[in-house]
Predicted model as a PDB file, atoms N, CA, C, CB and O in Angstrom, pLDDT in the B-factor column:
MODEL        1                                                                  
ATOM      1  N   MET A   1     -59.187 -58.472  35.075  1.00 55.00           N  
ATOM      2  CA  MET A   1     -59.672 -57.311  35.791  1.00 55.00           C  
ATOM      3  C   MET A   1     -60.259 -56.287  34.829  1.00 55.00           C  
ATOM      4  CB  MET A   1     -58.552 -56.689  36.609  1.00 55.00           C  
ATOM      5  O   MET A   1     -61.192 -55.569  35.186  1.00 55.00           O  
ATOM      6  N   ALA A   2     -59.730 -56.212  33.627  1.00 56.00           N  
ATOM      7  CA  ALA A   2     -60.235 -55.260  32.647  1.00 56.00           C  
ATOM      8  C   ALA A   2     -61.662 -55.604  32.226  1.00 56.00           C  
ATOM      9  CB  ALA A   2     -59.320 -55.224  31.424  1.00 56.00           C  
ATOM     10  O   ALA A   2     -62.405 -54.723  31.794  1.00 56.00           O  
ATOM     11  N   LYS A   3     -62.052 -56.865  32.346  1.00 66.00           N  
ATOM     12  CA  LYS A   3     -63.413 -57.264  31.973  1.00 66.00           C  
ATOM     13  C   LYS A   3     -64.446 -56.706  32.950  1.00 66.00           C  
ATOM     14  CB  LYS A   3     -63.522 -58.791  31.915  1.00 66.00           C  
ATOM     15  O   LYS A   3     -65.590 -56.466  32.564  1.00 66.00           O  
ATOM     16  N   ARG A   4     -64.066 -56.502  34.183  1.00 69.00           N  
ATOM     17  CA  ARG A   4     -65.000 -56.007  35.186  1.00 69.00           C  
ATOM     18  C   ARG A   4     -65.252 -54.509  35.045  1.00 69.00           C  
ATOM     19  CB  ARG A   4     -64.478 -56.312  36.574  1.00 69.00           C  
ATOM     20  O   ARG A   4     -66.346 -54.032  35.343  1.00 69.00           O  
ATOM     21  N   PHE A   5     -64.255 -53.778  34.599  1.00 71.00           N  
ATOM     22  CA  PHE A   5     -64.359 -52.320  34.503  1.00 71.00           C  
ATOM     23  C   PHE A   5     -63.965 -51.843  33.107  1.00 71.00           C  
ATOM     24  CB  PHE A   5     -63.472 -51.643  35.568  1.00 71.00           C  
ATOM     25  O   PHE A   5     -62.930 -51.194  32.956  1.00 71.00           O  
ATOM     26  N   PRO A   6     -64.762 -52.149  32.085  1.00 75.00           N  
ATOM     27  CA  PRO A   6     -64.360 -51.784  30.728  1.00 75.00           C  
ATOM     28  C   PRO A   6     -64.292 -50.274  30.519  1.00 75.00           C  
ATOM     29  CB  PRO A   6     -65.317 -52.388  29.732  1.00 75.00           C  
ATOM     30  O   PRO A   6     -63.389 -49.797  29.832  1.00 75.00           O  
ATOM     31  N   ARG A   7     -65.215 -49.517  31.087  1.00 79.00           N  
ATOM     32  CA  ARG A   7     -65.182 -48.058  30.917  1.00 79.00           C  
ATOM     33  C   ARG A   7     -64.015 -47.443  31.680  1.00 79.00           C  
ATOM     34  CB  ARG A   7     -66.505 -47.431  31.387  1.00 79.00           C  
ATOM     35  O   ARG A   7     -63.372 -46.509  31.201  1.00 79.00           O  
ATOM     36  N   GLY A   8     -63.748 -47.969  32.862  1.00 81.00           N  
ATOM     37  CA  GLY A   8     -62.619 -47.472  33.640  1.00 81.00           C  
ATOM     38  C   GLY A   8     -61.306 -47.740  32.943  1.00 81.00           C  
ATOM     39  O   GLY A   8     -60.403 -46.904  32.952  1.00 81.00           O  
ATOM     40  N   TRP A   9     -61.201 -48.919  32.333  1.00 84.00           N  
ATOM     41  CA  TRP A   9     -59.988 -49.275  31.605  1.00 84.00           C  
ATOM     42  C   TRP A   9     -59.798 -48.356  30.410  1.00 84.00           C  
ATOM     43  CB  TRP A   9     -60.040 -50.740  31.148  1.00 84.00           C  
ATOM     44  O   TRP A   9     -58.678 -47.929  30.129  1.00 84.00           O  
ATOM     45  N   LEU A  10     -60.881 -48.045  29.701  1.00 88.00           N  
ATOM     46  CA  LEU A  10     -60.795 -47.141  28.561  1.00 88.00           C  
ATOM     47  C   LEU A  10     -60.396 -45.736  28.995  1.00 88.00           C  
ATOM     48  CB  LEU A  10     -62.123 -47.100  27.817  1.00 88.00           C  
ATOM     49  O   LEU A  10     -59.647 -45.058  28.292  1.00 88.00           O  
ATOM     50  N   LEU A  11     -60.887 -45.302  30.135  1.00 90.00           N  
ATOM     51  CA  LEU A  11     -60.523 -43.990  30.659  1.00 90.00           C  
ATOM     52  C   LEU A  11     -59.039 -43.938  30.995  1.00 90.00           C  
ATOM     53  CB  LEU A  11     -61.361 -43.654  31.899  1.00 90.00           C  
ATOM     54  O   LEU A  11     -58.350 -42.987  30.626  1.00 90.00           O  
ATOM     55  N   ILE A  12     -58.547 -44.949  31.690  1.00 88.00           N  
ATOM     56  CA  ILE A  12     -57.132 -44.993  32.058  1.00 88.00           C  
ATOM     57  C   ILE A  12     -56.257 -45.036  30.811  1.00 88.00           C  
ATOM     58  CB  ILE A  12     -56.842 -46.210  32.953  1.00 88.00           C  
ATOM     59  O   ILE A  12     -55.243 -44.342  30.733  1.00 88.00           O  
ATOM     60  N   LYS A  13     -56.647 -45.846  29.845  1.00 90.00           N  
ATOM     61  CA  LYS A  13     -55.878 -45.967  28.609  1.00 90.00           C  
ATOM     62  C   LYS A  13     -55.850 -44.649  27.852  1.00 90.00           C  
ATOM     63  CB  LYS A  13     -56.459 -47.067  27.724  1.00 90.00           C  
ATOM     64  O   LYS A  13     -54.803 -44.252  27.341  1.00 90.00           O  
ATOM     65  N   SER A  14     -56.983 -43.970  27.773  1.00 93.00           N  
ATOM     66  CA  SER A  14     -57.013 -42.710  27.042  1.00 93.00           C  
ATOM     67  C   SER A  14     -56.213 -41.630  27.765  1.00 93.00           C  
ATOM     68  CB  SER A  14     -58.454 -42.250  26.842  1.00 93.00           C  
ATOM     69  O   SER A  14     -55.556 -40.818  27.112  1.00 93.00           O  
ATOM     70  N   ILE A  15     -56.253 -41.602  29.092  1.00 92.00           N  
ATOM     71  CA  ILE A  15     -55.437 -40.644  29.848  1.00 92.00           C  
ATOM     72  C   ILE A  15     -53.962 -40.890  29.588  1.00 92.00           C  
ATOM     73  CB  ILE A  15     -55.734 -40.741  31.359  1.00 92.00           C  
ATOM     74  O   ILE A  15     -53.200 -39.949  29.366  1.00 92.00           O  
ATOM     75  N   TYR A  16     -53.558 -42.161  29.614  1.00 92.00           N  
ATOM     76  CA  TYR A  16     -52.161 -42.506  29.364  1.00 92.00           C  
ATOM     77  C   TYR A  16     -51.728 -42.076  27.962  1.00 92.00           C  
ATOM     78  CB  TYR A  16     -51.946 -44.014  29.542  1.00 92.00           C  
ATOM     79  O   TYR A  16     -50.672 -41.462  27.804  1.00 92.00           O  
ATOM     80  N   LEU A  17     -52.529 -42.390  26.949  1.00 92.00           N  
ATOM     81  CA  LEU A  17     -52.153 -42.078  25.574  1.00 92.00           C  
ATOM     82  C   LEU A  17     -52.100 -40.577  25.317  1.00 92.00           C  
ATOM     83  CB  LEU A  17     -53.124 -42.726  24.612  1.00 92.00           C  
ATOM     84  O   LEU A  17     -51.197 -40.102  24.628  1.00 92.00           O  
ATOM     85  N   VAL A  18     -53.048 -39.829  25.858  1.00 94.00           N  
ATOM     86  CA  VAL A  18     -53.052 -38.378  25.678  1.00 94.00           C  
ATOM     87  C   VAL A  18     -51.860 -37.749  26.387  1.00 94.00           C  
ATOM     88  CB  VAL A  18     -54.365 -37.772  26.202  1.00 94.00           C  
ATOM     89  O   VAL A  18     -51.210 -36.854  25.845  1.00 94.00           O  
ATOM     90  N   THR A  19     -51.575 -38.213  27.593  1.00 92.00           N  
ATOM     91  CA  THR A  19     -50.435 -37.682  28.334  1.00 92.00           C  
ATOM     92  C   THR A  19     -49.127 -38.023  27.638  1.00 92.00           C  
ATOM     93  CB  THR A  19     -50.428 -38.223  29.764  1.00 92.00           C  
ATOM     94  O   THR A  19     -48.231 -37.183  27.550  1.00 92.00           O  
ATOM     95  N   GLU A  20     -49.012 -39.240  27.148  1.00 91.00           N  
ATOM     96  CA  GLU A  20     -47.798 -39.641  26.432  1.00 91.00           C  
ATOM     97  C   GLU A  20     -47.586 -38.780  25.196  1.00 91.00           C  
ATOM     98  CB  GLU A  20     -47.870 -41.121  26.036  1.00 91.00           C  
ATOM     99  O   GLU A  20     -46.469 -38.335  24.935  1.00 91.00           O  
ATOM    100  N   LYS A  21     -48.634 -38.543  24.442  1.00 92.00           N  
ATOM    101  CA  LYS A  21     -48.520 -37.728  23.239  1.00 92.00           C  
ATOM    102  C   LYS A  21     -48.152 -36.289  23.590  1.00 92.00           C  
ATOM    103  CB  LYS A  21     -49.830 -37.762  22.446  1.00 92.00           C  
ATOM    104  O   LYS A  21     -47.353 -35.667  22.890  1.00 92.00           O  
ATOM    105  N   ALA A  22     -48.724 -35.760  24.659  1.00 92.00           N  
ATOM    106  CA  ALA A  22     -48.439 -34.385  25.054  1.00 92.00           C  
ATOM    107  C   ALA A  22     -47.014 -34.220  25.566  1.00 92.00           C  
ATOM    108  CB  ALA A  22     -49.421 -33.936  26.117  1.00 92.00           C  
ATOM    109  O   ALA A  22     -46.375 -33.200  25.306  1.00 92.00           O  
ATOM    110  N   VAL A  23     -46.518 -35.209  26.287  1.00 90.00           N  
ATOM    111  CA  VAL A  23     -45.199 -35.078  26.914  1.00 90.00           C  
ATOM    112  C   VAL A  23     -44.070 -35.448  25.965  1.00 90.00           C  
ATOM    113  CB  VAL A  23     -45.122 -35.946  28.154  1.00 90.00           C  
ATOM    114  O   VAL A  23     -43.101 -34.699  25.846  1.00 90.00           O  
ATOM    115  N   ILE A  24     -44.174 -36.586  25.287  1.00 90.00           N  
ATOM    116  CA  ILE A  24     -43.045 -37.055  24.484  1.00 90.00           C  
ATOM    117  C   ILE A  24     -43.351 -37.181  23.003  1.00 90.00           C  
ATOM    118  CB  ILE A  24     -42.583 -38.370  24.995  1.00 90.00           C  
ATOM    119  O   ILE A  24     -42.542 -37.735  22.259  1.00 90.00           O  
ATOM    120  N   GLY A  25     -44.480 -36.689  22.560  1.00 86.00           N  
ATOM    121  CA  GLY A  25     -44.863 -36.844  21.163  1.00 86.00           C  
ATOM    122  C   GLY A  25     -43.879 -36.220  20.192  1.00 86.00           C  
ATOM    123  O   GLY A  25     -43.482 -36.859  19.218  1.00 86.00           O  
ATOM    124  N   ASN A  26     -43.480 -34.981  20.441  1.00 85.00           N  
ATOM    125  CA  ASN A  26     -42.558 -34.296  19.530  1.00 85.00           C  
ATOM    126  C   ASN A  26     -41.148 -34.871  19.588  1.00 85.00           C  
ATOM    127  CB  ASN A  26     -42.514 -32.816  19.855  1.00 85.00           C  
ATOM    128  O   ASN A  26     -40.446 -34.911  18.577  1.00 85.00           O  
ATOM    129  N   MET A  27     -40.736 -35.314  20.769  1.00 84.00           N  
ATOM    130  CA  MET A  27     -39.399 -35.909  20.879  1.00 84.00           C  
ATOM    131  C   MET A  27     -39.286 -37.175  20.045  1.00 84.00           C  
ATOM    132  CB  MET A  27     -39.070 -36.219  22.339  1.00 84.00           C  
ATOM    133  O   MET A  27     -38.266 -37.408  19.396  1.00 84.00           O  
ATOM    134  N   LEU A  28     -40.325 -37.986  20.064  1.00 83.00           N  
ATOM    135  CA  LEU A  28     -40.285 -39.232  19.295  1.00 83.00           C  
ATOM    136  C   LEU A  28     -40.294 -38.964  17.799  1.00 83.00           C  
ATOM    137  CB  LEU A  28     -41.464 -40.125  19.668  1.00 83.00           C  
ATOM    138  O   LEU A  28     -39.703 -39.722  17.030  1.00 83.00           O  
ATOM    139  N   LEU A  29     -40.958 -37.894  17.380  1.00 83.00           N  
ATOM    140  CA  LEU A  29     -40.982 -37.573  15.956  1.00 83.00           C  
ATOM    141  C   LEU A  29     -39.624 -37.106  15.451  1.00 83.00           C  
ATOM    142  CB  LEU A  29     -42.022 -36.509  15.681  1.00 83.00           C  
ATOM    143  O   LEU A  29     -39.271 -37.353  14.298  1.00 83.00           O  
ATOM    144  N   HIS A  30     -38.860 -36.431  16.308  1.00 87.00           N  
ATOM    145  CA  HIS A  30     -37.567 -35.891  15.897  1.00 87.00           C  
ATOM    146  C   HIS A  30     -36.410 -36.855  16.104  1.00 87.00           C  
ATOM    147  CB  HIS A  30     -37.292 -34.631  16.642  1.00 87.00           C  
ATOM    148  O   HIS A  30     -35.296 -36.585  15.655  1.00 87.00           O  
ATOM    149  N   THR A  31     -36.654 -37.970  16.773  1.00 85.00           N  
ATOM    150  CA  THR A  31     -35.612 -38.953  17.030  1.00 85.00           C  
ATOM    151  C   THR A  31     -35.759 -40.111  16.051  1.00 85.00           C  
ATOM    152  CB  THR A  31     -35.676 -39.457  18.494  1.00 85.00           C  
ATOM    153  O   THR A  31     -36.787 -40.788  16.030  1.00 85.00           O  
ATOM    154  N   GLU A  32     -34.736 -40.333  15.246  1.00 88.00           N  
ATOM    155  CA  GLU A  32     -34.789 -41.409  14.260  1.00 88.00           C  
ATOM    156  C   GLU A  32     -34.297 -42.741  14.809  1.00 88.00           C  
ATOM    157  CB  GLU A  32     -33.977 -41.033  13.053  1.00 88.00           C  
ATOM    158  O   GLU A  32     -34.672 -43.799  14.305  1.00 88.00           O  
ATOM    159  N   ASN A  33     -33.468 -42.694  15.829  1.00 91.00           N  
ATOM    160  CA  ASN A  33     -32.892 -43.894  16.414  1.00 91.00           C  
ATOM    161  C   ASN A  33     -33.945 -44.609  17.269  1.00 91.00           C  
ATOM    162  CB  ASN A  33     -31.640 -43.544  17.261  1.00 91.00           C  
ATOM    163  O   ASN A  33     -34.473 -44.030  18.219  1.00 91.00           O  
ATOM    164  N   THR A  34     -34.243 -45.846  16.935  1.00 92.00           N  
ATOM    165  CA  THR A  34     -35.283 -46.579  17.666  1.00 92.00           C  
ATOM    166  C   THR A  34     -34.870 -46.898  19.098  1.00 92.00           C  
ATOM    167  CB  THR A  34     -35.620 -47.866  16.936  1.00 92.00           C  
ATOM    168  O   THR A  34     -35.719 -47.006  19.983  1.00 92.00           O  
ATOM    169  N   TYR A  35     -33.568 -47.048  19.325  1.00 94.00           N  
ATOM    170  CA  TYR A  35     -33.086 -47.301  20.687  1.00 94.00           C  
ATOM    171  C   TYR A  35     -33.348 -46.075  21.567  1.00 94.00           C  
ATOM    172  CB  TYR A  35     -31.567 -47.653  20.679  1.00 94.00           C  
ATOM    173  O   TYR A  35     -33.764 -46.217  22.717  1.00 94.00           O  
ATOM    174  N   GLU A  36     -33.109 -44.890  21.039  1.00 92.00           N  
ATOM    175  CA  GLU A  36     -33.372 -43.668  21.787  1.00 92.00           C  
ATOM    176  C   GLU A  36     -34.875 -43.494  22.027  1.00 92.00           C  
ATOM    177  CB  GLU A  36     -32.805 -42.449  21.038  1.00 92.00           C  
ATOM    178  O   GLU A  36     -35.277 -43.036  23.097  1.00 92.00           O  
ATOM    179  N   GLN A  37     -35.704 -43.851  21.053  1.00 91.00           N  
ATOM    180  CA  GLN A  37     -37.150 -43.773  21.222  1.00 91.00           C  
ATOM    181  C   GLN A  37     -37.616 -44.703  22.343  1.00 91.00           C  
ATOM    182  CB  GLN A  37     -37.862 -44.127  19.906  1.00 91.00           C  
ATOM    183  O   GLN A  37     -38.478 -44.337  23.142  1.00 91.00           O  
ATOM    184  N   ALA A  38     -37.048 -45.896  22.397  1.00 93.00           N  
ATOM    185  CA  ALA A  38     -37.405 -46.854  23.440  1.00 93.00           C  
ATOM    186  C   ALA A  38     -36.995 -46.339  24.817  1.00 93.00           C  
ATOM    187  CB  ALA A  38     -36.748 -48.212  23.166  1.00 93.00           C  
ATOM    188  O   ALA A  38     -37.729 -46.514  25.789  1.00 93.00           O  
ATOM    189  N   LYS A  39     -35.827 -45.705  24.905  1.00 93.00           N  
ATOM    190  CA  LYS A  39     -35.384 -45.146  26.180  1.00 93.00           C  
ATOM    191  C   LYS A  39     -36.303 -44.018  26.637  1.00 93.00           C  
ATOM    192  CB  LYS A  39     -33.946 -44.637  26.068  1.00 93.00           C  
ATOM    193  O   LYS A  39     -36.624 -43.920  27.821  1.00 93.00           O  
ATOM    194  N   ILE A  40     -36.726 -43.168  25.708  1.00 91.00           N  
ATOM    195  CA  ILE A  40     -37.626 -42.062  26.040  1.00 91.00           C  
ATOM    196  C   ILE A  40     -38.953 -42.602  26.552  1.00 91.00           C  
ATOM    197  CB  ILE A  40     -37.854 -41.154  24.813  1.00 91.00           C  
ATOM    198  O   ILE A  40     -39.481 -42.115  27.552  1.00 91.00           O  
ATOM    199  N   LYS A  41     -39.496 -43.611  25.865  1.00 92.00           N  
ATOM    200  CA  LYS A  41     -40.767 -44.199  26.298  1.00 92.00           C  
ATOM    201  C   LYS A  41     -40.630 -44.880  27.658  1.00 92.00           C  
ATOM    202  CB  LYS A  41     -41.269 -45.206  25.258  1.00 92.00           C  
ATOM    203  O   LYS A  41     -41.544 -44.805  28.479  1.00 92.00           O  
ATOM    204  N   LEU A  42     -39.511 -45.538  27.902  1.00 93.00           N  
ATOM    205  CA  LEU A  42     -39.294 -46.219  29.173  1.00 93.00           C  
ATOM    206  C   LEU A  42     -39.218 -45.220  30.320  1.00 93.00           C  
ATOM    207  CB  LEU A  42     -38.017 -47.056  29.118  1.00 93.00           C  
ATOM    208  O   LEU A  42     -39.796 -45.456  31.381  1.00 93.00           O  
ATOM    209  N   ILE A  43     -38.522 -44.121  30.124  1.00 93.00           N  
ATOM    210  CA  ILE A  43     -38.439 -43.088  31.164  1.00 93.00           C  
ATOM    211  C   ILE A  43     -39.811 -42.494  31.422  1.00 93.00           C  
ATOM    212  CB  ILE A  43     -37.445 -41.979  30.762  1.00 93.00           C  
ATOM    213  O   ILE A  43     -40.170 -42.238  32.571  1.00 93.00           O  
ATOM    214  N   PHE A  44     -40.586 -42.271  30.361  1.00 92.00           N  
ATOM    215  CA  PHE A  44     -41.940 -41.754  30.547  1.00 92.00           C  
ATOM    216  C   PHE A  44     -42.800 -42.750  31.319  1.00 92.00           C  
ATOM    217  CB  PHE A  44     -42.584 -41.438  29.190  1.00 92.00           C  
ATOM    218  O   PHE A  44     -43.555 -42.353  32.207  1.00 92.00           O  
ATOM    219  N   ASP A  45     -42.698 -44.014  30.997  1.00 91.00           N  
ATOM    220  CA  ASP A  45     -43.500 -45.030  31.691  1.00 91.00           C  
ATOM    221  C   ASP A  45     -43.151 -45.101  33.171  1.00 91.00           C  
ATOM    222  CB  ASP A  45     -43.297 -46.401  31.046  1.00 91.00           C  
ATOM    223  O   ASP A  45     -44.038 -45.246  34.012  1.00 91.00           O  
ATOM    224  N   TYR A  46     -41.867 -44.999  33.493  1.00 93.00           N  
ATOM    225  CA  TYR A  46     -41.469 -45.003  34.904  1.00 93.00           C  
ATOM    226  C   TYR A  46     -42.063 -43.795  35.624  1.00 93.00           C  
ATOM    227  CB  TYR A  46     -39.927 -45.003  35.038  1.00 93.00           C  
ATOM    228  O   TYR A  46     -42.575 -43.921  36.736  1.00 93.00           O  
ATOM    229  N   ALA A  47     -41.996 -42.631  34.992  1.00 90.00           N  
ATOM    230  CA  ALA A  47     -42.517 -41.419  35.630  1.00 90.00           C  
ATOM    231  C   ALA A  47     -44.046 -41.458  35.732  1.00 90.00           C  
ATOM    232  CB  ALA A  47     -42.073 -40.173  34.844  1.00 90.00           C  
ATOM    233  O   ALA A  47     -44.609 -40.980  36.717  1.00 90.00           O  
ATOM    234  N   PHE A  48     -44.711 -42.015  34.737  1.00 85.00           N  
ATOM    235  CA  PHE A  48     -46.173 -42.036  34.726  1.00 85.00           C  
ATOM    236  C   PHE A  48     -46.733 -42.998  35.762  1.00 85.00           C  
ATOM    237  CB  PHE A  48     -46.683 -42.414  33.347  1.00 85.00           C  
ATOM    238  O   PHE A  48     -47.688 -42.671  36.466  1.00 85.00           O  
ATOM    239  N   PHE A  49     -46.147 -44.170  35.857  1.00 83.00           N  
ATOM    240  CA  PHE A  49     -46.670 -45.173  36.772  1.00 83.00           C  
ATOM    241  C   PHE A  49     -45.999 -45.108  38.110  1.00 83.00           C  
ATOM    242  CB  PHE A  49     -46.515 -46.543  36.196  1.00 83.00           C  
ATOM    243  O   PHE A  49     -46.325 -45.890  39.003  1.00 83.00           O  
TER     244      PHE A  49                                                      
ENDMDL                                                                          
END                                                                             
């Protein structure tokens, strides 16, 4: 499906990455535990999608 809409896919991907950085970027930098980082990203993914 991404082959049919390459520009749309790039737009969605960039929106996701910018939003992720804005919402959880600082939390991930301050958390050294990789398990906690994975939990933070998982919660963000559930809320985003």
